[in-house]
CHARMM internal coordinates of N, CA and C (Angstrom, degrees):
IC EDIT
DIST 1 N 1 CA 1.4404
DIST 1 CA 1 C 1.5240
ANGL 1 N 1 CA 1 C 108.84
DIST 1 C 2 N 1.3103
ANGL 1 CA 1 C 2 N 117.27
DIHE 1 N 1 CA 1 C 2 N 124.94
DIST 2 N 2 CA 1.4485
ANGL 1 C 2 N 2 CA 121.65
DIHE 1 CA 1 C 2 N 2 CA 179.03
DIST 2 CA 2 C 1.5241
ANGL 2 N 2 CA 2 C 109.45
DIHE 1 C 2 N 2 CA 2 C -91.97
DIST 2 C 3 N 1.3176
ANGL 2 CA 2 C 3 N 115.02
DIHE 2 N 2 CA 2 C 3 N 131.11
DIST 3 N 3 CA 1.4562
ANGL 2 C 3 N 3 CA 119.31
DIHE 2 CA 2 C 3 N 3 CA 175.52
DIST 3 CA 3 C 1.5113
ANGL 3 N 3 CA 3 C 108.46
DIHE 2 C 3 N 3 CA 3 C -115.57
DIST 3 C 4 N 1.3260
ANGL 3 CA 3 C 4 N 117.27
DIHE 3 N 3 CA 3 C 4 N 140.47
DIST 4 N 4 CA 1.4645
ANGL 3 C 4 N 4 CA 118.75
DIHE 3 CA 3 C 4 N 4 CA 179.84
DIST 4 CA 4 C 1.5299
ANGL 4 N 4 CA 4 C 110.32
DIHE 3 C 4 N 4 CA 4 C -67.63
DIST 4 C 5 N 1.3179
ANGL 4 CA 4 C 5 N 113.72
DIHE 4 N 4 CA 4 C 5 N 145.67
DIST 5 N 5 CA 1.4578
ANGL 4 C 5 N 5 CA 118.68
DIHE 4 CA 4 C 5 N 5 CA 177.94
DIST 5 CA 5 C 1.5218
ANGL 5 N 5 CA 5 C 109.06
DIHE 4 C 5 N 5 CA 5 C -71.72
DIST 5 C 6 N 1.2998
ANGL 5 CA 5 C 6 N 115.54
DIHE 5 N 5 CA 5 C 6 N 137.73
DIST 6 N 6 CA 1.4599
ANGL 5 C 6 N 6 CA 119.74
DIHE 5 CA 5 C 6 N 6 CA 175.93
DIST 6 CA 6 C 1.5121
ANGL 6 N 6 CA 6 C 108.74
DIHE 5 C 6 N 6 CA 6 C -124.12
DIST 6 C 7 N 1.2877
ANGL 6 CA 6 C 7 N 113.95
DIHE 6 N 6 CA 6 C 7 N 148.73
DIST 7 N 7 CA 1.4548
ANGL 6 C 7 N 7 CA 118.73
DIHE 6 CA 6 C 7 N 7 CA 174.72
DIST 7 CA 7 C 1.5119
ANGL 7 N 7 CA 7 C 107.34
DIHE 6 C 7 N 7 CA 7 C -117.38
DIST 7 C 8 N 1.2856
ANGL 7 CA 7 C 8 N 115.09
DIHE 7 N 7 CA 7 C 8 N 138.24
DIST 8 N 8 CA 1.4475
ANGL 7 C 8 N 8 CA 120.52
DIHE 7 CA 7 C 8 N 8 CA 178.88
DIST 8 CA 8 C 1.5108
ANGL 8 N 8 CA 8 C 108.12
DIHE 7 C 8 N 8 CA 8 C -122.22
DIST 8 C 9 N 1.3074
ANGL 8 CA 8 C 9 N 115.44
DIHE 8 N 8 CA 8 C 9 N 130.08
DIST 9 N 9 CA 1.4525
ANGL 8 C 9 N 9 CA 120.34
DIHE 8 CA 8 C 9 N 9 CA 178.89
DIST 9 CA 9 C 1.5185
ANGL 9 N 9 CA 9 C 108.52
DIHE 8 C 9 N 9 CA 9 C -108.28
DIST 9 C 10 N 1.3033
ANGL 9 CA 9 C 10 N 114.89
DIHE 9 N 9 CA 9 C 10 N 136.09
DIST 10 N 10 CA 1.4512
ANGL 9 C 10 N 10 CA 120.85
DIHE 9 CA 9 C 10 N 10 CA 175.01
DIST 10 CA 10 C 1.5147
ANGL 10 N 10 CA 10 C 106.48
DIHE 9 C 10 N 10 CA 10 C -121.10
DIST 10 C 11 N 1.2966
ANGL 10 CA 10 C 11 N 115.24
DIHE 10 N 10 CA 10 C 11 N 125.90
DIST 11 N 11 CA 1.4549
ANGL 10 C 11 N 11 CA 117.63
DIHE 10 CA 10 C 11 N 11 CA 177.79
DIST 11 CA 11 C 1.5176
ANGL 11 N 11 CA 11 C 109.41
DIHE 10 C 11 N 11 CA 11 C -133.09
DIST 11 C 12 N 1.2965
ANGL 11 CA 11 C 12 N 115.23
DIHE 11 N 11 CA 11 C 12 N 138.80
DIST 12 N 12 CA 1.4508
ANGL 11 C 12 N 12 CA 121.54
DIHE 11 CA 11 C 12 N 12 CA 176.95
DIST 12 CA 12 C 1.5181
ANGL 12 N 12 CA 12 C 107.93
DIHE 11 C 12 N 12 CA 12 C -108.72
DIST 12 C 13 N 1.2965
ANGL 12 CA 12 C 13 N 115.13
DIHE 12 N 12 CA 12 C 13 N 127.81
DIST 13 N 13 CA 1.4502
ANGL 12 C 13 N 13 CA 119.13
DIHE 12 CA 12 C 13 N 13 CA 177.99
DIST 13 CA 13 C 1.5170
ANGL 13 N 13 CA 13 C 110.64
DIHE 12 C 13 N 13 CA 13 C -74.63
DIST 13 C 14 N 1.3114
ANGL 13 CA 13 C 14 N 115.05
DIHE 13 N 13 CA 13 C 14 N 167.86
DIST 14 N 14 CA 1.4648
ANGL 13 C 14 N 14 CA 120.60
DIHE 13 CA 13 C 14 N 14 CA 179.51
DIST 14 CA 14 C 1.5282
ANGL 14 N 14 CA 14 C 110.63
DIHE 13 C 14 N 14 CA 14 C -58.25
DIST 14 C 15 N 1.3160
ANGL 14 CA 14 C 15 N 116.42
DIHE 14 N 14 CA 14 C 15 N -42.14
DIST 15 N 15 CA 1.4585
ANGL 14 C 15 N 15 CA 120.37
DIHE 14 CA 14 C 15 N 15 CA -179.40
DIST 15 CA 15 C 1.5153
ANGL 15 N 15 CA 15 C 111.91
DIHE 14 C 15 N 15 CA 15 C -61.61
DIST 15 C 16 N 1.3161
ANGL 15 CA 15 C 16 N 116.72
DIHE 15 N 15 CA 15 C 16 N -40.22
DIST 16 N 16 CA 1.4650
ANGL 15 C 16 N 16 CA 121.10
DIHE 15 CA 15 C 16 N 16 CA 179.69
DIST 16 CA 16 C 1.5198
ANGL 16 N 16 CA 16 C 110.83
DIHE 15 C 16 N 16 CA 16 C -64.17
DIST 16 C 17 N 1.3119
ANGL 16 CA 16 C 17 N 116.45
DIHE 16 N 16 CA 16 C 17 N -44.15
DIST 17 N 17 CA 1.4647
ANGL 16 C 17 N 17 CA 120.01
DIHE 16 CA 16 C 17 N 17 CA -179.79
DIST 17 CA 17 C 1.5286
ANGL 17 N 17 CA 17 C 111.14
DIHE 16 C 17 N 17 CA 17 C -65.72
DIST 17 C 18 N 1.3211
ANGL 17 CA 17 C 18 N 116.70
DIHE 17 N 17 CA 17 C 18 N -38.23
DIST 18 N 18 CA 1.4582
ANGL 17 C 18 N 18 CA 120.03
DIHE 17 CA 17 C 18 N 18 CA 177.96
DIST 18 CA 18 C 1.5239
ANGL 18 N 18 CA 18 C 109.77
DIHE 17 C 18 N 18 CA 18 C -66.56
DIST 18 C 19 N 1.3334
ANGL 18 CA 18 C 19 N 116.98
DIHE 18 N 18 CA 18 C 19 N -41.35
DIST 19 N 19 CA 1.4648
ANGL 18 C 19 N 19 CA 120.72
DIHE 18 CA 18 C 19 N 19 CA 178.42
DIST 19 CA 19 C 1.5327
ANGL 19 N 19 CA 19 C 110.81
DIHE 18 C 19 N 19 CA 19 C -60.58
DIST 19 C 20 N 1.3124
ANGL 19 CA 19 C 20 N 117.29
DIHE 19 N 19 CA 19 C 20 N -42.72
DIST 20 N 20 CA 1.4643
ANGL 19 C 20 N 20 CA 121.09
DIHE 19 CA 19 C 20 N 20 CA 177.50
DIST 20 CA 20 C 1.5252
ANGL 20 N 20 CA 20 C 110.16
DIHE 19 C 20 N 20 CA 20 C -60.70
DIST 20 C 21 N 1.3235
ANGL 20 CA 20 C 21 N 116.50
DIHE 20 N 20 CA 20 C 21 N -43.41
DIST 21 N 21 CA 1.4600
ANGL 20 C 21 N 21 CA 120.20
DIHE 20 CA 20 C 21 N 21 CA 179.82
DIST 21 CA 21 C 1.5246
ANGL 21 N 21 CA 21 C 111.09
DIHE 20 C 21 N 21 CA 21 C -63.62
DIST 21 C 22 N 1.3258
ANGL 21 CA 21 C 22 N 117.69
DIHE 21 N 21 CA 21 C 22 N -38.65
DIST 22 N 22 CA 1.4670
ANGL 21 C 22 N 22 CA 121.09
DIHE 21 CA 21 C 22 N 22 CA 178.57
DIST 22 CA 22 C 1.5240
ANGL 22 N 22 CA 22 C 110.21
DIHE 21 C 22 N 22 CA 22 C -65.73
DIST 22 C 23 N 1.3208
ANGL 22 CA 22 C 23 N 117.43
DIHE 22 N 22 CA 22 C 23 N -42.09
DIST 23 N 23 CA 1.4629
ANGL 22 C 23 N 23 CA 120.62
DIHE 22 CA 22 C 23 N 23 CA 178.63
DIST 23 CA 23 C 1.5256
ANGL 23 N 23 CA 23 C 110.33
DIHE 22 C 23 N 23 CA 23 C -61.54
DIST 23 C 24 N 1.3249
ANGL 23 CA 23 C 24 N 116.46
DIHE 23 N 23 CA 23 C 24 N -43.20
DIST 24 N 24 CA 1.4635
ANGL 23 C 24 N 24 CA 120.20
DIHE 23 CA 23 C 24 N 24 CA 177.47
DIST 24 CA 24 C 1.5251
ANGL 24 N 24 CA 24 C 109.91
DIHE 23 C 24 N 24 CA 24 C -62.72
DIST 24 C 25 N 1.3163
ANGL 24 CA 24 C 25 N 116.55
DIHE 24 N 24 CA 24 C 25 N -40.45
DIST 25 N 25 CA 1.4666
ANGL 24 C 25 N 25 CA 121.62
DIHE 24 CA 24 C 25 N 25 CA 178.76
DIST 25 CA 25 C 1.5244
ANGL 25 N 25 CA 25 C 110.45
DIHE 24 C 25 N 25 CA 25 C -60.14
DIST 25 C 26 N 1.3143
ANGL 25 CA 25 C 26 N 117.06
DIHE 25 N 25 CA 25 C 26 N -45.23
DIST 26 N 26 CA 1.4617
ANGL 25 C 26 N 26 CA 121.06
DIHE 25 CA 25 C 26 N 26 CA -176.46
DIST 26 CA 26 C 1.5248
ANGL 26 N 26 CA 26 C 111.60
DIHE 25 C 26 N 26 CA 26 C -69.45
DIST 26 C 27 N 1.3203
ANGL 26 CA 26 C 27 N 117.05
DIHE 26 N 26 CA 26 C 27 N -46.15
DIST 27 N 27 CA 1.4529
ANGL 26 C 27 N 27 CA 120.19
DIHE 26 CA 26 C 27 N 27 CA -171.82
DIST 27 CA 27 C 1.5329
ANGL 27 N 27 CA 27 C 114.50
DIHE 26 C 27 N 27 CA 27 C -98.77
DIST 27 C 28 N 1.3124
ANGL 27 CA 27 C 28 N 118.34
DIHE 27 N 27 CA 27 C 28 N -12.20
DIST 28 N 28 CA 1.4489
ANGL 27 C 28 N 28 CA 119.07
DIHE 27 CA 27 C 28 N 28 CA -170.79
DIST 28 CA 28 C 1.5054
ANGL 28 N 28 CA 28 C 117.11
DIHE 27 C 28 N 28 CA 28 C -104.66
DIST 28 C 29 N 1.3166
ANGL 28 CA 28 C 29 N 118.58
DIHE 28 N 28 CA 28 C 29 N -15.73
DIST 29 N 29 CA 1.4545
ANGL 28 C 29 N 29 CA 117.51
DIHE 28 CA 28 C 29 N 29 CA -172.88
DIST 29 CA 29 C 1.5137
ANGL 29 N 29 CA 29 C 112.65
DIHE 28 C 29 N 29 CA 29 C -122.45
DIST 29 C 30 N 1.3069
ANGL 29 CA 29 C 30 N 115.18
DIHE 29 N 29 CA 29 C 30 N 160.61
DIST 30 N 30 CA 1.4545
ANGL 29 C 30 N 30 CA 120.57
DIHE 29 CA 29 C 30 N 30 CA 174.47
DIST 30 CA 30 C 1.5183
ANGL 30 N 30 CA 30 C 108.96
DIHE 29 C 30 N 30 CA 30 C -87.48
DIST 30 C 31 N 1.2983
ANGL 30 CA 30 C 31 N 117.71
DIHE 30 N 30 CA 30 C 31 N 168.06
DIST 31 N 31 CA 1.4608
ANGL 30 C 31 N 31 CA 120.85
DIHE 30 CA 30 C 31 N 31 CA -177.22
DIST 31 CA 31 C 1.5255
ANGL 31 N 31 CA 31 C 112.07
DIHE 30 C 31 N 31 CA 31 C -65.10
DIST 31 C 32 N 1.3241
ANGL 31 CA 31 C 32 N 117.60
DIHE 31 N 31 CA 31 C 32 N -27.92
DIST 32 N 32 CA 1.4649
ANGL 31 C 32 N 32 CA 120.16
DIHE 31 CA 31 C 32 N 32 CA 178.89
DIST 32 CA 32 C 1.5230
ANGL 32 N 32 CA 32 C 111.77
DIHE 31 C 32 N 32 CA 32 C -70.06
DIST 32 C 33 N 1.3234
ANGL 32 CA 32 C 33 N 116.57
DIHE 32 N 32 CA 32 C 33 N -22.06
DIST 33 N 33 CA 1.4603
ANGL 32 C 33 N 33 CA 120.60
DIHE 32 CA 32 C 33 N 33 CA 179.60
DIST 33 CA 33 C 1.5218
ANGL 33 N 33 CA 33 C 111.67
DIHE 32 C 33 N 33 CA 33 C -94.92
DIST 33 C 34 N 1.3106
ANGL 33 CA 33 C 34 N 117.19
DIHE 33 N 33 CA 33 C 34 N 1.03
DIST 34 N 34 CA 1.4548
ANGL 33 C 34 N 34 CA 121.68
DIHE 33 CA 33 C 34 N 34 CA -172.73
DIST 34 CA 34 C 1.5268
ANGL 34 N 34 CA 34 C 112.62
DIHE 33 C 34 N 34 CA 34 C -59.76
DIST 34 C 35 N 1.3117
ANGL 34 CA 34 C 35 N 117.31
DIHE 34 N 34 CA 34 C 35 N -44.73
DIST 35 N 35 CA 1.4773
ANGL 34 C 35 N 35 CA 120.14
DIHE 34 CA 34 C 35 N 35 CA -177.89
DIST 35 CA 35 C 1.5174
ANGL 35 N 35 CA 35 C 111.92
DIHE 34 C 35 N 35 CA 35 C -65.12
DIST 35 C 36 N 1.3284
ANGL 35 CA 35 C 36 N 116.52
DIHE 35 N 35 CA 35 C 36 N -45.21
DIST 36 N 36 CA 1.4579
ANGL 35 C 36 N 36 CA 118.36
DIHE 35 CA 35 C 36 N 36 CA -179.38
DIST 36 CA 36 C 1.5208
ANGL 36 N 36 CA 36 C 110.89
DIHE 35 C 36 N 36 CA 36 C -67.55
DIST 36 C 37 N 1.3271
ANGL 36 CA 36 C 37 N 116.34
DIHE 36 N 36 CA 36 C 37 N -35.62
DIST 37 N 37 CA 1.4595
ANGL 36 C 37 N 37 CA 119.79
DIHE 36 CA 36 C 37 N 37 CA 178.22
DIST 37 CA 37 C 1.5220
ANGL 37 N 37 CA 37 C 110.60
DIHE 36 C 37 N 37 CA 37 C -67.30
DIST 37 C 38 N 1.3258
ANGL 37 CA 37 C 38 N 117.12
DIHE 37 N 37 CA 37 C 38 N -39.63
DIST 38 N 38 CA 1.4619
ANGL 37 C 38 N 38 CA 120.99
DIHE 37 CA 37 C 38 N 38 CA 177.92
DIST 38 CA 38 C 1.5230
ANGL 38 N 38 CA 38 C 110.15
DIHE 37 C 38 N 38 CA 38 C -63.15
DIST 38 C 39 N 1.3172
ANGL 38 CA 38 C 39 N 116.61
DIHE 38 N 38 CA 38 C 39 N -40.72
DIST 39 N 39 CA 1.4644
ANGL 38 C 39 N 39 CA 120.35
DIHE 38 CA 38 C 39 N 39 CA 177.84
DIST 39 CA 39 C 1.5218
ANGL 39 N 39 CA 39 C 110.35
DIHE 38 C 39 N 39 CA 39 C -64.24
DIST 39 C 40 N 1.3154
ANGL 39 CA 39 C 40 N 116.45
DIHE 39 N 39 CA 39 C 40 N -43.44
DIST 40 N 40 CA 1.4638
ANGL 39 C 40 N 40 CA 120.16
DIHE 39 CA 39 C 40 N 40 CA 178.51
DIST 40 CA 40 C 1.5255
ANGL 40 N 40 CA 40 C 110.51
DIHE 39 C 40 N 40 CA 40 C -63.45
DIST 40 C 41 N 1.3208
ANGL 40 CA 40 C 41 N 116.94
DIHE 40 N 40 CA 40 C 41 N -38.56
DIST 41 N 41 CA 1.4590
ANGL 40 C 41 N 41 CA 121.08
DIHE 40 CA 40 C 41 N 41 CA 178.17
DIST 41 CA 41 C 1.5245
ANGL 41 N 41 CA 41 C 110.86
DIHE 40 C 41 N 41 CA 41 C -62.11
DIST 41 C 42 N 1.3218
ANGL 41 CA 41 C 42 N 116.74
DIHE 41 N 41 CA 41 C 42 N -43.61
DIST 42 N 42 CA 1.4726
ANGL 41 C 42 N 42 CA 120.69
DIHE 41 CA 41 C 42 N 42 CA 176.82
DIST 42 CA 42 C 1.5260
ANGL 42 N 42 CA 42 C 110.83
DIHE 41 C 42 N 42 CA 42 C -61.18
DIST 42 C 43 N 1.3299
ANGL 42 CA 42 C 43 N 116.36
DIHE 42 N 42 CA 42 C 43 N -44.25
DIST 43 N 43 CA 1.4579
ANGL 42 C 43 N 43 CA 120.83
DIHE 42 CA 42 C 43 N 43 CA 179.80
DIST 43 CA 43 C 1.5255
ANGL 43 N 43 CA 43 C 110.87
DIHE 42 C 43 N 43 CA 43 C -63.09
DIST 43 C 44 N 1.3321
ANGL 43 CA 43 C 44 N 116.43
DIHE 43 N 43 CA 43 C 44 N -39.42
DIST 44 N 44 CA 1.4630
ANGL 43 C 44 N 44 CA 120.36
DIHE 43 CA 43 C 44 N 44 CA 177.86
DIST 44 CA 44 C 1.5287
ANGL 44 N 44 CA 44 C 110.28
DIHE 43 C 44 N 44 CA 44 C -64.18
DIST 44 C 45 N 1.3000
ANGL 44 CA 44 C 45 N 117.02
DIHE 44 N 44 CA 44 C 45 N -42.00
DIST 45 N 45 CA 1.4667
ANGL 44 C 45 N 45 CA 121.39
DIHE 44 CA 44 C 45 N 45 CA 179.94
DIST 45 CA 45 C 1.5331
ANGL 45 N 45 CA 45 C 110.14
DIHE 44 C 45 N 45 CA 45 C -61.09
DIST 45 C 46 N 1.3131
ANGL 45 CA 45 C 46 N 116.51
DIHE 45 N 45 CA 45 C 46 N -44.71
DIST 46 N 46 CA 1.4665
ANGL 45 C 46 N 46 CA 120.93
DIHE 45 CA 45 C 46 N 46 CA 178.49
DIST 46 CA 46 C 1.5246
ANGL 46 N 46 CA 46 C 110.48
DIHE 45 C 46 N 46 CA 46 C -62.01
DIST 46 C 47 N 1.3148
ANGL 46 CA 46 C 47 N 116.73
DIHE 46 N 46 CA 46 C 47 N -43.74
DIST 47 N 47 CA 1.4694
ANGL 46 C 47 N 47 CA 120.84
DIHE 46 CA 46 C 47 N 47 CA -179.82
DIST 47 CA 47 C 1.5266
ANGL 47 N 47 CA 47 C 110.93
DIHE 46 C 47 N 47 CA 47 C -65.90
DIST 47 C 48 N 1.3254
ANGL 47 CA 47 C 48 N 117.26
DIHE 47 N 47 CA 47 C 48 N -39.78
DIST 48 N 48 CA 1.4645
ANGL 47 C 48 N 48 CA 120.84
DIHE 47 CA 47 C 48 N 48 CA 177.89
DIST 48 CA 48 C 1.5236
ANGL 48 N 48 CA 48 C 110.22
DIHE 47 C 48 N 48 CA 48 C -62.78
DIST 48 C 49 N 1.3173
ANGL 48 CA 48 C 49 N 117.16
DIHE 48 N 48 CA 48 C 49 N -42.65
DIST 49 N 49 CA 1.4613
ANGL 48 C 49 N 49 CA 120.46
DIHE 48 CA 48 C 49 N 49 CA 177.66
DIST 49 CA 49 C 1.5248
ANGL 49 N 49 CA 49 C 111.33
DIHE 48 C 49 N 49 CA 49 C -63.33
DIST 49 C 50 N 1.3383
ANGL 49 CA 49 C 50 N 116.36
DIHE 49 N 49 CA 49 C 50 N -41.27
DIST 50 N 50 CA 1.4684
ANGL 49 C 50 N 50 CA 120.32
DIHE 49 CA 49 C 50 N 50 CA 178.88
DIST 50 CA 50 C 1.5250
ANGL 50 N 50 CA 50 C 110.31
DIHE 49 C 50 N 50 CA 50 C -62.68
DIST 50 C 51 N 1.3316
ANGL 50 CA 50 C 51 N 116.37
DIHE 50 N 50 CA 50 C 51 N -44.31
DIST 51 N 51 CA 1.4602
ANGL 50 C 51 N 51 CA 119.71
DIHE 50 CA 50 C 51 N 51 CA 179.46
DIST 51 CA 51 C 1.5253
ANGL 51 N 51 CA 51 C 111.45
DIHE 50 C 51 N 51 CA 51 C -65.25
DIST 51 C 52 N 1.3301
ANGL 51 CA 51 C 52 N 116.94
DIHE 51 N 51 CA 51 C 52 N -38.30
DIST 52 N 52 CA 1.4594
ANGL 51 C 52 N 52 CA 120.40
DIHE 51 CA 51 C 52 N 52 CA 176.57
DIST 52 CA 52 C 1.5147
ANGL 52 N 52 CA 52 C 111.26
DIHE 51 C 52 N 52 CA 52 C -60.82
DIST 52 C 53 N 1.3213
ANGL 52 CA 52 C 53 N 117.02
DIHE 52 N 52 CA 52 C 53 N -42.89
DIST 53 N 53 CA 1.4605
ANGL 52 C 53 N 53 CA 121.08
DIHE 52 CA 52 C 53 N 53 CA 177.95
DIST 53 CA 53 C 1.5203
ANGL 53 N 53 CA 53 C 111.33
DIHE 52 C 53 N 53 CA 53 C -64.73
DIST 53 C 54 N 1.3246
ANGL 53 CA 53 C 54 N 116.05
DIHE 53 N 53 CA 53 C 54 N -39.87
DIST 54 N 54 CA 1.4624
ANGL 53 C 54 N 54 CA 120.07
DIHE 53 CA 53 C 54 N 54 CA 178.93
DIST 54 CA 54 C 1.5305
ANGL 54 N 54 CA 54 C 110.63
DIHE 53 C 54 N 54 CA 54 C -64.26
DIST 54 C 55 N 1.3191
ANGL 54 CA 54 C 55 N 116.93
DIHE 54 N 54 CA 54 C 55 N -39.39
DIST 55 N 55 CA 1.4628
ANGL 54 C 55 N 55 CA 120.96
DIHE 54 CA 54 C 55 N 55 CA 177.46
DIST 55 CA 55 C 1.5241
ANGL 55 N 55 CA 55 C 110.31
DIHE 54 C 55 N 55 CA 55 C -62.75
DIST 55 C 56 N 1.3251
ANGL 55 CA 55 C 56 N 117.03
DIHE 55 N 55 CA 55 C 56 N -41.61
DIST 56 N 56 CA 1.4676
ANGL 55 C 56 N 56 CA 120.22
DIHE 55 CA 55 C 56 N 56 CA 178.48
DIST 56 CA 56 C 1.5230
ANGL 56 N 56 CA 56 C 110.91
DIHE 55 C 56 N 56 CA 56 C -60.48
DIST 56 C 57 N 1.3191
ANGL 56 CA 56 C 57 N 116.50
DIHE 56 N 56 CA 56 C 57 N -42.94
DIST 57 N 57 CA 1.4675
ANGL 56 C 57 N 57 CA 121.10
DIHE 56 CA 56 C 57 N 57 CA 179.71
DIST 57 CA 57 C 1.5248
ANGL 57 N 57 CA 57 C 109.94
DIHE 56 C 57 N 57 CA 57 C -63.32
DIST 57 C 58 N 1.3235
ANGL 57 CA 57 C 58 N 116.49
DIHE 57 N 57 CA 57 C 58 N -44.22
DIST 58 N 58 CA 1.4649
ANGL 57 C 58 N 58 CA 120.11
DIHE 57 CA 57 C 58 N 58 CA -179.86
DIST 58 CA 58 C 1.5269
ANGL 58 N 58 CA 58 C 111.68
DIHE 57 C 58 N 58 CA 58 C -65.52
DIST 58 C 59 N 1.3377
ANGL 58 CA 58 C 59 N 117.11
DIHE 58 N 58 CA 58 C 59 N -39.34
DIST 59 N 59 CA 1.4651
ANGL 58 C 59 N 59 CA 120.05
DIHE 58 CA 58 C 59 N 59 CA 177.20
DIST 59 CA 59 C 1.5251
ANGL 59 N 59 CA 59 C 111.21
DIHE 58 C 59 N 59 CA 59 C -63.00
DIST 59 C 60 N 1.3226
ANGL 59 CA 59 C 60 N 116.41
DIHE 59 N 59 CA 59 C 60 N -41.93
DIST 60 N 60 CA 1.4572
ANGL 59 C 60 N 60 CA 120.78
DIHE 59 CA 59 C 60 N 60 CA 178.83
DIST 60 CA 60 C 1.5285
ANGL 60 N 60 CA 60 C 110.15
DIHE 59 C 60 N 60 CA 60 C -62.02
DIST 60 C 61 N 1.3204
ANGL 60 CA 60 C 61 N 117.16
DIHE 60 N 60 CA 60 C 61 N -44.86
DIST 61 N 61 CA 1.4643
ANGL 60 C 61 N 61 CA 120.90
DIHE 60 CA 60 C 61 N 61 CA 178.93
DIST 61 CA 61 C 1.5177
ANGL 61 N 61 CA 61 C 110.71
DIHE 60 C 61 N 61 CA 61 C -63.43
DIST 61 C 62 N 1.3275
ANGL 61 CA 61 C 62 N 117.12
DIHE 61 N 61 CA 61 C 62 N -39.84
DIST 62 N 62 CA 1.4632
ANGL 61 C 62 N 62 CA 121.63
DIHE 61 CA 61 C 62 N 62 CA 179.47
DIST 62 CA 62 C 1.5284
ANGL 62 N 62 CA 62 C 110.70
DIHE 61 C 62 N 62 CA 62 C -64.24
DIST 62 C 63 N 1.3144
ANGL 62 CA 62 C 63 N 116.50
DIHE 62 N 62 CA 62 C 63 N -43.94
DIST 63 N 63 CA 1.4617
ANGL 62 C 63 N 63 CA 120.51
DIHE 62 CA 62 C 63 N 63 CA 179.01
DIST 63 CA 63 C 1.5310
ANGL 63 N 63 CA 63 C 111.13
DIHE 62 C 63 N 63 CA 63 C -62.96
DIST 63 C 64 N 1.3344
ANGL 63 CA 63 C 64 N 117.37
DIHE 63 N 63 CA 63 C 64 N -39.67
DIST 64 N 64 CA 1.4663
ANGL 63 C 64 N 64 CA 121.00
DIHE 63 CA 63 C 64 N 64 CA 178.18
DIST 64 CA 64 C 1.5200
ANGL 64 N 64 CA 64 C 110.71
DIHE 63 C 64 N 64 CA 64 C -63.49
DIST 64 C 65 N 1.3278
ANGL 64 CA 64 C 65 N 117.14
DIHE 64 N 64 CA 64 C 65 N -37.96
DIST 65 N 65 CA 1.4682
ANGL 64 C 65 N 65 CA 120.80
DIHE 64 CA 64 C 65 N 65 CA -179.64
DIST 65 CA 65 C 1.5126
ANGL 65 N 65 CA 65 C 112.43
DIHE 64 C 65 N 65 CA 65 C -71.66
DIST 65 C 66 N 1.3239
ANGL 65 CA 65 C 66 N 117.95
DIHE 65 N 65 CA 65 C 66 N -25.35
DIST 66 N 66 CA 1.4599
ANGL 65 C 66 N 66 CA 121.44
DIHE 65 CA 65 C 66 N 66 CA 179.86
DIST 66 CA 66 C 1.5237
ANGL 66 N 66 CA 66 C 111.93
DIHE 65 C 66 N 66 CA 66 C -74.19
DIST 66 C 67 N 1.3121
ANGL 66 CA 66 C 67 N 117.00
DIHE 66 N 66 CA 66 C 67 N -25.70
DIST 67 N 67 CA 1.4778
ANGL 66 C 67 N 67 CA 119.69
DIHE 66 CA 66 C 67 N 67 CA -175.55
DIST 67 CA 67 C 1.4830
ANGL 67 N 67 CA 67 C 111.30
DIHE 66 C 67 N 67 CA 67 C -92.92
END
COOR INIT
IC SEED 1 N 1 CA 1 C
IC BUILD
């Protein structure tokens, strides 16, 4: 039996990734690690925003190439 190939895309938005990081922060660390975890969370947020911007630029370039 032949089945058609399907592709499934999973994407997590910036908000989802930040929420996951907050949950890990709340349940995963001790109070002595709180400051370093908060710093890492900020760094992750900045990186997520940078990647989101990069994706927007790539999408714009892709759309221009299609036309």
